[in-house]
C-alpha positions in Angstrom: -117.6 -11.5 -4.5 -115.4 -9.0 -2.4 -115.3 -6.6 -5.4 -119.2 -6.6 -5.6 -119.4 -5.8 -1.8 -117.0 -2.9 -2.0 -118.5 -1.6 -5.3 -122.0 -1.6 -3.5 -120.6 0.3 -0.7 -119.1 3.0 -2.8 -122.3 3.3 -4.8 -124.4 3.6 -1.4 -122.2 6.1 0.1 -122.2 8.3 -3.1 -126.0 8.1 -3.2 -126.6 8.9 0.5 -126.5 12.7 0.0 -129.1 12.9 -2.9 -132.3 14.5 -2.3 -131.8 17.4 0.0 -129.9 20.5 -0.9 -128.4 20.8 2.7 -126.8 17.5 2.6 -129.3 15.7 4.8 -130.3 12.2 3.8 -133.3 11.9 1.5 -136.3 10.5 3.3 -136.9 6.8 2.8 -140.5 5.6 2.4 -140.1 1.9 2.2 -142.9 0.1 4.0 -143.5 3.0 6.4 -147.1 4.3 6.6 -146.9 7.9 8.0 -150.7 8.1 8.0 -150.9 5.4 10.6 -149.2 7.7 13.3 -148.7 11.2 14.5 -145.3 12.7 14.1 -146.3 15.7 16.1 -146.5 13.6 19.2 -142.6 13.2 19.0 -140.6 16.2 18.3 -137.5 14.5 17.0 -135.3 17.7 17.1 -136.3 18.6 20.7 -135.7 15.1 22.0 -132.2 14.8 20.4 -133.2 12.0 18.1 -130.8 11.7 15.2 -133.0 9.4 13.1 -136.5 8.5 12.6 -137.5 5.2 14.3 -139.0 3.1 11.6 -140.1 0.3 13.7 -141.9 2.5 16.3 -145.4 1.5 17.3 -148.1 2.9 15.0 -150.7 5.1 16.8 -154.3 5.7 16.1 -155.1 8.2 13.4 -155.4 11.8 15.0 -158.7 13.2 15.7 -160.6 15.2 13.0 -158.3 17.7 11.1 -158.3 21.3 12.1 -157.2 24.3 10.0 -153.6 24.2 11.4 -150.9 21.8 12.7 -147.9 23.2 14.5 -144.9 21.1 15.6 -141.2 21.9 16.6 -140.4 21.3 12.8 -143.3 22.9 10.9 -146.6 24.8 10.7 -149.0 23.5 8.2 -152.2 25.5 7.7 -155.3 25.9 5.4 -157.0 29.2 5.4 -159.5 31.2 3.2 -158.1 33.8 0.9 -161.2 36.1 1.0 -163.7 37.1 3.6 -166.8 35.8 1.7 -167.4 33.1 -0.8 -170.5 33.2 -3.2 -172.2 30.7 -5.4 -170.9 30.8 -8.8 -168.0 33.1 -8.0 -164.4 31.6 -8.3 -162.1 31.9 -5.2 -159.2 30.1 -3.7 -158.1 28.5 -0.6 -154.5 28.9 0.7 -152.3 25.9 1.9 -149.1 27.0 3.7 -146.2 25.1 5.0 -143.5 26.9 7.1 -140.4 25.6 8.5 -139.6 26.0 12.3 -136.2 26.1 14.1 -133.4 24.2 12.4 -135.8 22.4 10.2 -136.3 23.1 6.5 -138.6 21.9 3.7 -136.9 19.3 1.6 -137.2 20.7 -2.0 -136.3 17.5 -3.6 -139.1 15.3 -2.0 -142.3 15.2 -4.3 -144.5 17.4 -2.2 -148.1 16.7 -2.9 -151.6 18.0 -1.7 -154.9 16.2 -2.2 -157.7 18.6 -2.0 -161.2 17.4 -1.3 -164.7 18.8 -0.4 -168.3 18.2 -1.2 -169.7 19.1 -4.6 -171.2 22.4 -3.3 -167.6 23.6 -2.4 -166.7 23.4 -6.1 -163.0 22.1 -5.6 -161.8 22.2 -9.1 -158.2 20.9 -8.9 -157.9 18.0 -6.6 -154.2 17.5 -6.8 -151.5 20.0 -6.4 -147.8 19.3 -6.8 -144.6 21.4 -6.6 -145.2 23.1 -10.0 -148.4 24.4 -8.7 -146.9 26.3 -5.8 -147.1 30.0 -5.7 -144.1 30.0 -3.3 -141.6 27.3 -2.9 -138.5 27.7 -0.5 -136.6 26.0 2.2 -138.7 28.1 4.8 -142.1 28.4 3.3 -144.1 26.7 0.7 -147.4 28.2 -0.4 -150.2 26.9 -2.6 -153.6 28.4 -3.8 -156.4 25.7 -4.5 -159.0 27.0 -6.8 -162.7 26.6 -5.7 -165.9 27.6 -7.4 -168.8 27.1 -4.9 -172.0 25.9 -6.5 -174.1 25.6 -3.2 -174.6 28.1 -0.3 -173.8 26.9 3.3 -170.8 25.4 5.0 -168.7 23.1 3.2 -165.5 21.3 4.6 -162.4 21.4 2.4 -159.7 19.1 3.6 -156.2 19.1 2.5 -154.1 15.8 2.7 -150.4 17.0 2.5 -147.3 14.8 1.9 -144.0 16.5 2.3 -140.6 16.0 4.1 -138.9 18.1 6.5 -135.1 18.0 7.2 -132.3 19.4 9.3 -128.6 18.9 8.4 -128.6 15.5 10.0 -132.2 14.1 9.3 -135.1 14.1 7.2 -138.7 13.0 8.2 -141.5 12.1 5.8 -144.8 13.7 6.9 -148.4 13.0 5.7 -150.9 15.4 7.4 -154.3 16.7 7.0 -155.6 20.1 7.5 -159.3 21.2 7.0 -161.4 24.3 7.0 -165.1 25.3 6.8 -165.8 27.2 3.5 -168.8 29.5 4.2 -170.6 30.2 1.1 -173.4 32.8 0.6 
């Protein structure tokens, strides 16, 4: 019994550093619903928190998404890549994540973007993963989501982004939604 306990401790301590290239602990997602609360309301680095409080009281979901979210740890934004979109002409929408301060993007965490929009927006690839990134580093991650609008007018394109931000001592899972109006002529 005692050997099993010590063996478990050795295995747990050797696995603790996996996941983040800068020795921060890999984020855990066991039973924690990040969509249920707003991490931006609490800037963990600025308040001196060393860990993420898994038992915090969930808050109501944030108001409708805008084109950018900025916290002390990151800037997440969605933006058009061209001044005009036209029916039947392919285009792209840029989704960018930039680190702030001592924070960096956890490159080992499986970043995922779910792109959504009405049929007229012509979102052709609804899920983007690390391999789809045009740029992927500690300080910045950038994706281009293809669109081929089929109807004129304004169409909301939303991006539900799952990612992890880390410092040398802490990793925080994030799930945020940004949205923009795609104006099609």
